[in-house]
C-alpha positions as CSV (number, residue, x, y, z in Angstrom):
1,M,-10.4,5.9,11.9
2,S,-12.2,2.9,10.5
3,E,-10.3,-0.4,10.5
4,H,-8.8,-2.0,7.4
5,E,-7.1,-5.3,8.2
6,H,-4.8,-7.5,6.2
7,T,-4.6,-11.2,5.8
8,P,-1.8,-13.4,4.4
9,A,-3.7,-13.5,1.2
10,D,-3.0,-9.8,0.7
11,V,0.7,-10.6,0.1
12,A,1.6,-12.8,-2.8
13,P,4.8,-14.9,-2.6
14,G,7.9,-12.9,-3.5
15,T,6.2,-9.6,-3.0
16,V,5.3,-6.9,-0.5
17,T,1.9,-5.1,-0.6
18,L,1.7,-1.4,-0.2
19,C,-1.6,-0.3,1.5
20,A,-2.7,3.3,1.1
21,T,-5.5,4.5,3.4
22,R,-7.2,7.8,3.9
23,E,-10.2,8.7,6.1
24,M,-13.0,10.1,4.1
25,H,-16.5,11.3,4.8
26,G,-18.4,8.1,5.3
27,G,-15.5,5.8,5.9
28,L,-12.1,4.7,4.9
29,K,-10.8,4.6,1.4
30,W,-8.0,2.2,0.6
31,A,-5.9,0.7,-2.2
32,H,-3.3,-2.1,-2.5
33,L,-0.3,-2.3,-4.8
34,S,1.7,-5.5,-5.0
35,V,5.5,-4.9,-5.6
36,D,8.1,-7.6,-6.4
37,L,10.6,-8.0,-3.6
38,A,13.5,-7.4,-6.0
39,L,12.1,-4.1,-7.1
40,W,11.2,-3.1,-3.5
41,A,14.8,-3.8,-2.5
42,E,15.9,-0.9,-4.7
43,E,15.7,2.1,-2.4
44,G,15.5,4.5,-5.3
45,L,12.3,3.0,-6.6
46,R,10.3,3.0,-3.3
47,D,9.0,6.6,-3.4
48,G,7.7,5.9,-6.9
49,F,5.7,2.9,-5.7
50,R,4.3,4.8,-2.8
51,A,3.3,7.7,-5.1
52,R,1.6,5.2,-7.4
53,V,-0.6,3.6,-4.7
54,R,-1.4,7.1,-3.2
55,R,-2.8,8.2,-6.6
56,E,-5.7,5.7,-5.9
57,V,-6.8,7.4,-2.7
58,G,-5.2,10.8,-2.6
59,A,-1.9,12.5,-1.9
60,A,-2.7,12.6,1.9
61,A,-2.9,8.8,2.2
62,V,-0.9,6.9,4.7
63,V,1.1,4.1,3.1
64,E,1.9,0.9,5.1
65,V,4.2,-1.9,3.8
66,I,2.7,-5.3,4.4
67,E,5.2,-8.2,4.3
68,A,4.5,-11.9,4.5
C-alpha cells in the first residue's frame, strides 16, 4: 500500500482527525474528517463519523483516528 503520513497540522486543537484510506488502481485514495473531542467522546456517535469519512473513499476504507 502507498504511504499516507500525518503531521501535527492534520489535527486542529480540540479535535481528532479521522483518516479513511483505500488502495485503488493507481494509488491510495484518502479523506480526512475533523471531529470535535466532545463529540468524539460520545461512543454512540463514533460509527456515524466513521461512516461519514468512508463515504469519501468507499465503504471498504480503513479508518484511522489521529490524535494530537
